[in-house]
Every structure is written in structure tokens, then in C-alpha cells.
PDB file with SEQRES, HELIX, SHEET and CRYST1 records, atoms N, CA, C and O in Angstrom:
SEQRES   1 A   56  MET SER PRO LEU PRO ARG LEU THR LEU ALA ALA LEU ALA          
SEQRES   2 A   56  ALA ALA ALA LEU ALA ALA CYS SER GLN ALA PRO ALA ALA          
SEQRES   3 A   56  PRO GLY PRO GLU LEU SER PRO PRO PRO PRO ARG VAL ASP          
SEQRES   4 A   56  ALA LYS THR GLN LEU GLU TYR GLY GLY PRO PRO PRO ARG          
SEQRES   5 A   56  GLY PRO ARG TYR                                              
HELIX    1 AA1 PRO A    3  CYS A   20  1                                  18    
HELIX    2 AA2 ALA A   40  TYR A   46  1                                   7    
CRYST1    1.000    1.000    1.000  90.00  90.00  90.00 P 1           1          
ATOM      1  N   MET A   1     -29.799  24.459 -13.387  1.00  0.00           N  
ATOM      2  CA  MET A   1     -28.774  24.165 -12.405  1.00  0.00           C  
ATOM      3  C   MET A   1     -27.803  25.337 -12.384  1.00  0.00           C  
ATOM      4  O   MET A   1     -27.350  25.805 -13.429  1.00  0.00           O  
ATOM      5  N   SER A   2     -27.496  25.797 -11.194  1.00  0.00           N  
ATOM      6  CA  SER A   2     -26.580  26.937 -11.086  1.00  0.00           C  
ATOM      7  C   SER A   2     -25.147  26.489 -11.342  1.00  0.00           C  
ATOM      8  O   SER A   2     -24.862  25.293 -11.281  1.00  0.00           O  
ATOM      9  N   PRO A   3     -24.253  27.405 -11.623  1.00  0.00           N  
ATOM     10  CA  PRO A   3     -22.870  27.038 -11.984  1.00  0.00           C  
ATOM     11  C   PRO A   3     -22.084  26.372 -10.848  1.00  0.00           C  
ATOM     12  O   PRO A   3     -21.212  25.547 -11.118  1.00  0.00           O  
ATOM     13  N   LEU A   4     -22.369  26.709  -9.592  1.00  0.00           N  
ATOM     14  CA  LEU A   4     -21.577  26.159  -8.487  1.00  0.00           C  
ATOM     15  C   LEU A   4     -21.780  24.643  -8.327  1.00  0.00           C  
ATOM     16  O   LEU A   4     -20.781  23.928  -8.256  1.00  0.00           O  
ATOM     17  N   PRO A   5     -22.992  24.118  -8.266  1.00  0.00           N  
ATOM     18  CA  PRO A   5     -23.123  22.649  -8.164  1.00  0.00           C  
ATOM     19  C   PRO A   5     -22.584  21.925  -9.404  1.00  0.00           C  
ATOM     20  O   PRO A   5     -22.030  20.832  -9.287  1.00  0.00           O  
ATOM     21  N   ARG A   6     -22.741  22.516 -10.572  1.00  0.00           N  
ATOM     22  CA  ARG A   6     -22.222  21.892 -11.792  1.00  0.00           C  
ATOM     23  C   ARG A   6     -20.698  21.817 -11.737  1.00  0.00           C  
ATOM     24  O   ARG A   6     -20.103  20.803 -12.104  1.00  0.00           O  
ATOM     25  N   LEU A   7     -20.074  22.897 -11.276  1.00  0.00           N  
ATOM     26  CA  LEU A   7     -18.620  22.919 -11.148  1.00  0.00           C  
ATOM     27  C   LEU A   7     -18.158  21.907 -10.091  1.00  0.00           C  
ATOM     28  O   LEU A   7     -17.141  21.237 -10.273  1.00  0.00           O  
ATOM     29  N   THR A   8     -18.901  21.799  -8.996  1.00  0.00           N  
ATOM     30  CA  THR A   8     -18.557  20.845  -7.948  1.00  0.00           C  
ATOM     31  C   THR A   8     -18.656  19.409  -8.466  1.00  0.00           C  
ATOM     32  O   THR A   8     -17.768  18.595  -8.213  1.00  0.00           O  
ATOM     33  N   LEU A   9     -19.728  19.100  -9.184  1.00  0.00           N  
ATOM     34  CA  LEU A   9     -19.874  17.759  -9.746  1.00  0.00           C  
ATOM     35  C   LEU A   9     -18.790  17.458 -10.773  1.00  0.00           C  
ATOM     36  O   LEU A   9     -18.296  16.332 -10.834  1.00  0.00           O  
ATOM     37  N   ALA A  10     -18.418  18.432 -11.569  1.00  0.00           N  
ATOM     38  CA  ALA A  10     -17.352  18.227 -12.554  1.00  0.00           C  
ATOM     39  C   ALA A  10     -16.009  17.982 -11.860  1.00  0.00           C  
ATOM     40  O   ALA A  10     -15.227  17.138 -12.300  1.00  0.00           O  
ATOM     41  N   ALA A  11     -15.742  18.716 -10.782  1.00  0.00           N  
ATOM     42  CA  ALA A  11     -14.495  18.523 -10.042  1.00  0.00           C  
ATOM     43  C   ALA A  11     -14.476  17.151  -9.375  1.00  0.00           C  
ATOM     44  O   ALA A  11     -13.442  16.485  -9.354  1.00  0.00           O  
ATOM     45  N   LEU A  12     -15.618  16.726  -8.830  1.00  0.00           N  
ATOM     46  CA  LEU A  12     -15.698  15.420  -8.203  1.00  0.00           C  
ATOM     47  C   LEU A  12     -15.497  14.305  -9.227  1.00  0.00           C  
ATOM     48  O   LEU A  12     -14.802  13.326  -8.955  1.00  0.00           O  
ATOM     49  N   ALA A  13     -16.103  14.455 -10.397  1.00  0.00           N  
ATOM     50  CA  ALA A  13     -15.930  13.450 -11.445  1.00  0.00           C  
ATOM     51  C   ALA A  13     -14.479  13.407 -11.926  1.00  0.00           C  
ATOM     52  O   ALA A  13     -13.951  12.325 -12.182  1.00  0.00           O  
ATOM     53  N   ALA A  14     -13.834  14.553 -12.051  1.00  0.00           N  
ATOM     54  CA  ALA A  14     -12.434  14.595 -12.477  1.00  0.00           C  
ATOM     55  C   ALA A  14     -11.524  13.962 -11.426  1.00  0.00           C  
ATOM     56  O   ALA A  14     -10.566  13.270 -11.771  1.00  0.00           O  
ATOM     57  N   ALA A  15     -11.819  14.195 -10.142  1.00  0.00           N  
ATOM     58  CA  ALA A  15     -11.004  13.609  -9.081  1.00  0.00           C  
ATOM     59  C   ALA A  15     -11.176  12.086  -9.049  1.00  0.00           C  
ATOM     60  O   ALA A  15     -10.207  11.353  -8.849  1.00  0.00           O  
ATOM     61  N   ALA A  16     -12.408  11.618  -9.246  1.00  0.00           N  
ATOM     62  CA  ALA A  16     -12.645  10.177  -9.259  1.00  0.00           C  
ATOM     63  C   ALA A  16     -11.943   9.523 -10.453  1.00  0.00           C  
ATOM     64  O   ALA A  16     -11.363   8.445 -10.319  1.00  0.00           O  
ATOM     65  N   LEU A  17     -11.993  10.157 -11.590  1.00  0.00           N  
ATOM     66  CA  LEU A  17     -11.325   9.624 -12.773  1.00  0.00           C  
ATOM     67  C   LEU A  17      -9.809   9.603 -12.585  1.00  0.00           C  
ATOM     68  O   LEU A  17      -9.151   8.645 -12.990  1.00  0.00           O  
ATOM     69  N   ALA A  18      -9.257  10.637 -11.983  1.00  0.00           N  
ATOM     70  CA  ALA A  18      -7.813  10.691 -11.756  1.00  0.00           C  
ATOM     71  C   ALA A  18      -7.381   9.633 -10.747  1.00  0.00           C  
ATOM     72  O   ALA A  18      -6.302   9.056 -10.880  1.00  0.00           O  
ATOM     73  N   ALA A  19      -8.216   9.374  -9.734  1.00  0.00           N  
ATOM     74  CA  ALA A  19      -7.856   8.368  -8.729  1.00  0.00           C  
ATOM     75  C   ALA A  19      -7.882   6.966  -9.323  1.00  0.00           C  
ATOM     76  O   ALA A  19      -7.090   6.112  -8.924  1.00  0.00           O  
ATOM     77  N   CYS A  20      -8.765   6.722 -10.253  1.00  0.00           N  
ATOM     78  CA  CYS A  20      -8.875   5.385 -10.845  1.00  0.00           C  
ATOM     79  C   CYS A  20      -7.857   5.144 -11.955  1.00  0.00           C  
ATOM     80  O   CYS A  20      -7.623   3.994 -12.326  1.00  0.00           O  
ATOM     81  N   SER A  21      -7.262   6.173 -12.481  1.00  0.00           N  
ATOM     82  CA  SER A  21      -6.386   5.997 -13.631  1.00  0.00           C  
ATOM     83  C   SER A  21      -4.918   5.841 -13.257  1.00  0.00           C  
ATOM     84  O   SER A  21      -4.078   5.703 -14.147  1.00  0.00           O  
ATOM     85  N   GLN A  22      -4.586   5.857 -11.994  1.00  0.00           N  
ATOM     86  CA  GLN A  22      -3.185   5.706 -11.600  1.00  0.00           C  
ATOM     87  C   GLN A  22      -2.766   4.249 -11.726  1.00  0.00           C  
ATOM     88  O   GLN A  22      -3.508   3.347 -11.337  1.00  0.00           O  
ATOM     89  N   ALA A  23      -1.588   4.025 -12.263  1.00  0.00           N  
ATOM     90  CA  ALA A  23      -1.060   2.671 -12.447  1.00  0.00           C  
ATOM     91  C   ALA A  23      -0.555   2.140 -11.114  1.00  0.00           C  
ATOM     92  O   ALA A  23      -0.127   2.930 -10.272  1.00  0.00           O  
ATOM     93  N   PRO A  24      -0.591   0.830 -10.892  1.00  0.00           N  
ATOM     94  CA  PRO A  24      -0.046   0.272  -9.653  1.00  0.00           C  
ATOM     95  C   PRO A  24       1.466   0.456  -9.601  1.00  0.00           C  
ATOM     96  O   PRO A  24       2.133   0.571 -10.629  1.00  0.00           O  
ATOM     97  N   ALA A  25       1.975   0.481  -8.406  1.00  0.00           N  
ATOM     98  CA  ALA A  25       3.416   0.683  -8.222  1.00  0.00           C  
ATOM     99  C   ALA A  25       4.200  -0.514  -8.749  1.00  0.00           C  
ATOM    100  O   ALA A  25       3.754  -1.657  -8.648  1.00  0.00           O  
ATOM    101  N   ALA A  26       5.360  -0.241  -9.307  1.00  0.00           N  
ATOM    102  CA  ALA A  26       6.232  -1.307  -9.826  1.00  0.00           C  
ATOM    103  C   ALA A  26       6.887  -2.037  -8.649  1.00  0.00           C  
ATOM    104  O   ALA A  26       7.131  -1.421  -7.611  1.00  0.00           O  
ATOM    105  N   PRO A  27       7.175  -3.327  -8.788  1.00  0.00           N  
ATOM    106  CA  PRO A  27       7.845  -4.045  -7.699  1.00  0.00           C  
ATOM    107  C   PRO A  27       9.260  -3.519  -7.506  1.00  0.00           C  
ATOM    108  O   PRO A  27       9.887  -3.027  -8.444  1.00  0.00           O  
ATOM    109  N   GLY A  28       9.744  -3.629  -6.299  1.00  0.00           N  
ATOM    110  CA  GLY A  28      11.086  -3.150  -5.979  1.00  0.00           C  
ATOM    111  C   GLY A  28      12.158  -4.008  -6.622  1.00  0.00           C  
ATOM    112  O   GLY A  28      11.871  -5.094  -7.126  1.00  0.00           O  
ATOM    113  N   PRO A  29      13.392  -3.527  -6.606  1.00  0.00           N  
ATOM    114  CA  PRO A  29      14.486  -4.309  -7.201  1.00  0.00           C  
ATOM    115  C   PRO A  29      14.784  -5.550  -6.354  1.00  0.00           C  
ATOM    116  O   PRO A  29      14.532  -5.573  -5.150  1.00  0.00           O  
ATOM    117  N   GLU A  30      15.316  -6.557  -6.999  1.00  0.00           N  
ATOM    118  CA  GLU A  30      15.687  -7.799  -6.310  1.00  0.00           C  
ATOM    119  C   GLU A  30      16.967  -7.537  -5.525  1.00  0.00           C  
ATOM    120  O   GLU A  30      18.003  -7.226  -6.111  1.00  0.00           O  
ATOM    121  N   LEU A  31      16.898  -7.663  -4.190  1.00  0.00           N  
ATOM    122  CA  LEU A  31      18.042  -7.330  -3.348  1.00  0.00           C  
ATOM    123  C   LEU A  31      18.753  -8.548  -2.781  1.00  0.00           C  
ATOM    124  O   LEU A  31      19.777  -8.399  -2.113  1.00  0.00           O  
ATOM    125  N   SER A  32      18.243  -9.740  -3.026  1.00  0.00           N  
ATOM    126  CA  SER A  32      18.909 -10.925  -2.490  1.00  0.00           C  
ATOM    127  C   SER A  32      20.137 -11.255  -3.348  1.00  0.00           C  
ATOM    128  O   SER A  32      20.103 -11.104  -4.569  1.00  0.00           O  
ATOM    129  N   PRO A  33      21.214 -11.703  -2.706  1.00  0.00           N  
ATOM    130  CA  PRO A  33      22.425 -12.007  -3.477  1.00  0.00           C  
ATOM    131  C   PRO A  33      22.225 -13.275  -4.301  1.00  0.00           C  
ATOM    132  O   PRO A  33      21.402 -14.120  -3.948  1.00  0.00           O  
ATOM    133  N   PRO A  34      22.959 -13.411  -5.377  1.00  0.00           N  
ATOM    134  CA  PRO A  34      22.846 -14.639  -6.176  1.00  0.00           C  
ATOM    135  C   PRO A  34      23.411 -15.817  -5.400  1.00  0.00           C  
ATOM    136  O   PRO A  34      24.226 -15.614  -4.500  1.00  0.00           O  
ATOM    137  N   PRO A  35      23.010 -17.033  -5.714  1.00  0.00           N  
ATOM    138  CA  PRO A  35      23.556 -18.189  -5.006  1.00  0.00           C  
ATOM    139  C   PRO A  35      25.057 -18.319  -5.290  1.00  0.00           C  
ATOM    140  O   PRO A  35      25.520 -17.941  -6.366  1.00  0.00           O  
ATOM    141  N   PRO A  36      25.811 -18.849  -4.334  1.00  0.00           N  
ATOM    142  CA  PRO A  36      27.258 -18.956  -4.548  1.00  0.00           C  
ATOM    143  C   PRO A  36      27.568 -19.945  -5.662  1.00  0.00           C  
ATOM    144  O   PRO A  36      26.928 -20.987  -5.798  1.00  0.00           O  
ATOM    145  N   ARG A  37      28.556 -19.590  -6.443  1.00  0.00           N  
ATOM    146  CA  ARG A  37      28.992 -20.483  -7.520  1.00  0.00           C  
ATOM    147  C   ARG A  37      29.970 -21.487  -6.938  1.00  0.00           C  
ATOM    148  O   ARG A  37      30.848 -21.138  -6.149  1.00  0.00           O  
ATOM    149  N   VAL A  38      29.805 -22.718  -7.333  1.00  0.00           N  
ATOM    150  CA  VAL A  38      30.631 -23.792  -6.785  1.00  0.00           C  
ATOM    151  C   VAL A  38      31.398 -24.426  -7.930  1.00  0.00           C  
ATOM    152  O   VAL A  38      30.827 -24.776  -8.963  1.00  0.00           O  
ATOM    153  N   ASP A  39      32.712 -24.568  -7.730  1.00  0.00           N  
ATOM    154  CA  ASP A  39      33.507 -25.205  -8.774  1.00  0.00           C  
ATOM    155  C   ASP A  39      33.538 -26.719  -8.550  1.00  0.00           C  
ATOM    156  O   ASP A  39      33.009 -27.214  -7.556  1.00  0.00           O  
ATOM    157  N   ALA A  40      34.157 -27.445  -9.473  1.00  0.00           N  
ATOM    158  CA  ALA A  40      34.138 -28.911  -9.436  1.00  0.00           C  
ATOM    159  C   ALA A  40      34.867 -29.441  -8.208  1.00  0.00           C  
ATOM    160  O   ALA A  40      34.424 -30.426  -7.618  1.00  0.00           O  
ATOM    161  N   LYS A  41      35.966 -28.819  -7.808  1.00  0.00           N  
ATOM    162  CA  LYS A  41      36.722 -29.302  -6.649  1.00  0.00           C  
ATOM    163  C   LYS A  41      35.897 -29.158  -5.377  1.00  0.00           C  
ATOM    164  O   LYS A  41      35.882 -30.069  -4.549  1.00  0.00           O  
ATOM    165  N   THR A  42      35.224 -28.051  -5.212  1.00  0.00           N  
ATOM    166  CA  THR A  42      34.405 -27.840  -4.024  1.00  0.00           C  
ATOM    167  C   THR A  42      33.263 -28.841  -3.985  1.00  0.00           C  
ATOM    168  O   THR A  42      32.918 -29.338  -2.913  1.00  0.00           O  
ATOM    169  N   GLN A  43      32.675 -29.144  -5.121  1.00  0.00           N  
ATOM    170  CA  GLN A  43      31.600 -30.131  -5.147  1.00  0.00           C  
ATOM    171  C   GLN A  43      32.123 -31.507  -4.756  1.00  0.00           C  
ATOM    172  O   GLN A  43      31.428 -32.263  -4.077  1.00  0.00           O  
ATOM    173  N   LEU A  44      33.335 -31.836  -5.176  1.00  0.00           N  
ATOM    174  CA  LEU A  44      33.895 -33.130  -4.798  1.00  0.00           C  
ATOM    175  C   LEU A  44      34.221 -33.184  -3.306  1.00  0.00           C  
ATOM    176  O   LEU A  44      34.042 -34.224  -2.673  1.00  0.00           O  
ATOM    177  N   GLU A  45      34.702 -32.062  -2.733  1.00  0.00           N  
ATOM    178  CA  GLU A  45      35.069 -32.037  -1.325  1.00  0.00           C  
ATOM    179  C   GLU A  45      33.852 -32.053  -0.411  1.00  0.00           C  
ATOM    180  O   GLU A  45      33.826 -32.796   0.570  1.00  0.00           O  
ATOM    181  N   TYR A  46      32.865 -31.260  -0.713  1.00  0.00           N  
ATOM    182  CA  TYR A  46      31.725 -31.094   0.182  1.00  0.00           C  
ATOM    183  C   TYR A  46      30.495 -31.860  -0.266  1.00  0.00           C  
ATOM    184  O   TYR A  46      29.486 -31.868   0.439  1.00  0.00           O  
ATOM    185  N   GLY A  47      30.553 -32.481  -1.381  1.00  0.00           N  
ATOM    186  CA  GLY A  47      29.391 -33.210  -1.878  1.00  0.00           C  
ATOM    187  C   GLY A  47      28.433 -32.247  -2.578  1.00  0.00           C  
ATOM    188  O   GLY A  47      28.168 -31.145  -2.099  1.00  0.00           O  
ATOM    189  N   GLY A  48      27.945 -32.677  -3.675  1.00  0.00           N  
ATOM    190  CA  GLY A  48      27.039 -31.836  -4.435  1.00  0.00           C  
ATOM    191  C   GLY A  48      25.910 -32.670  -4.980  1.00  0.00           C  
ATOM    192  O   GLY A  48      25.836 -33.874  -4.735  1.00  0.00           O  
ATOM    193  N   PRO A  49      25.062 -32.050  -5.692  1.00  0.00           N  
ATOM    194  CA  PRO A  49      23.979 -32.830  -6.286  1.00  0.00           C  
ATOM    195  C   PRO A  49      24.526 -33.809  -7.315  1.00  0.00           C  
ATOM    196  O   PRO A  49      25.565 -33.552  -7.922  1.00  0.00           O  
ATOM    197  N   PRO A  50      23.845 -34.916  -7.515  1.00  0.00           N  
ATOM    198  CA  PRO A  50      24.345 -35.878  -8.506  1.00  0.00           C  
ATOM    199  C   PRO A  50      24.326 -35.270  -9.901  1.00  0.00           C  
ATOM    200  O   PRO A  50      23.517 -34.385 -10.179  1.00  0.00           O  
ATOM    201  N   PRO A  51      25.194 -35.727 -10.764  1.00  0.00           N  
ATOM    202  CA  PRO A  51      25.234 -35.146 -12.122  1.00  0.00           C  
ATOM    203  C   PRO A  51      23.944 -35.440 -12.861  1.00  0.00           C  
ATOM    204  O   PRO A  51      23.283 -36.454 -12.636  1.00  0.00           O  
ATOM    205  N   ARG A  52      23.615 -34.537 -13.735  1.00  0.00           N  
ATOM    206  CA  ARG A  52      22.402 -34.715 -14.534  1.00  0.00           C  
ATOM    207  C   ARG A  52      22.610 -35.806 -15.573  1.00  0.00           C  
ATOM    208  O   ARG A  52      23.731 -36.084 -15.999  1.00  0.00           O  
ATOM    209  N   GLY A  53      21.516 -36.404 -15.960  1.00  0.00           N  
ATOM    210  CA  GLY A  53      21.588 -37.418 -17.008  1.00  0.00           C  
ATOM    211  C   GLY A  53      21.863 -36.776 -18.344  1.00  0.00           C  
ATOM    212  O   GLY A  53      21.811 -35.553 -18.467  1.00  0.00           O  
ATOM    213  N   PRO A  54      22.153 -37.578 -19.344  1.00  0.00           N  
ATOM    214  CA  PRO A  54      22.439 -37.008 -20.665  1.00  0.00           C  
ATOM    215  C   PRO A  54      21.189 -36.389 -21.262  1.00  0.00           C  
ATOM    216  O   PRO A  54      20.073 -36.854 -21.033  1.00  0.00           O  
ATOM    217  N   ARG A  55      21.396 -35.341 -22.025  1.00  0.00           N  
ATOM    218  CA  ARG A  55      20.288 -34.678 -22.717  1.00  0.00           C  
ATOM    219  C   ARG A  55      20.293 -35.117 -24.166  1.00  0.00           C  
ATOM    220  O   ARG A  55      21.268 -34.903 -24.885  1.00  0.00           O  
ATOM    221  N   TYR A  56      19.241 -35.711 -24.578  1.00  0.00           N  
ATOM    222  CA  TYR A  56      19.165 -36.204 -25.960  1.00  0.00           C  
ATOM    223  C   TYR A  56      18.384 -35.257 -26.813  1.00  0.00           C  
ATOM    224  O   TYR A  56      18.211 -35.501 -28.007  1.00  0.00           O  
TER     225      TYR A  56                                                      
END                                                                             
């Protein structure tokens, strides 16, 4: 086998290996705002979820 096809096959194998070894992209940052905090007075005025039962 002459050097040119061997070099071409080696370059192709290296390119295929490099393409398969890349890690997937990381997910983007969370951009949604946090839910609003509600104090006890606001819950009494506007109604809120019922209180949780006791935790034993």
C-alpha cells in the first residue's frame, strides 16, 4: 500500500474518532424567575392553599 492511501485512511479514522468523542452540550442556565414569596397576611387576604397536616 502506498503512503498516500494509508495517510488518507489514518486521517479519516482520526476525524471519525474526534467526531464521536465530543461531549454533548450542557443545558443552558435556568432563566425563569422564582415563584413569588407570599407572607401570612397575603395568604389570608387572597386565599392560599390549606395548611399542611402535622408531620409525625
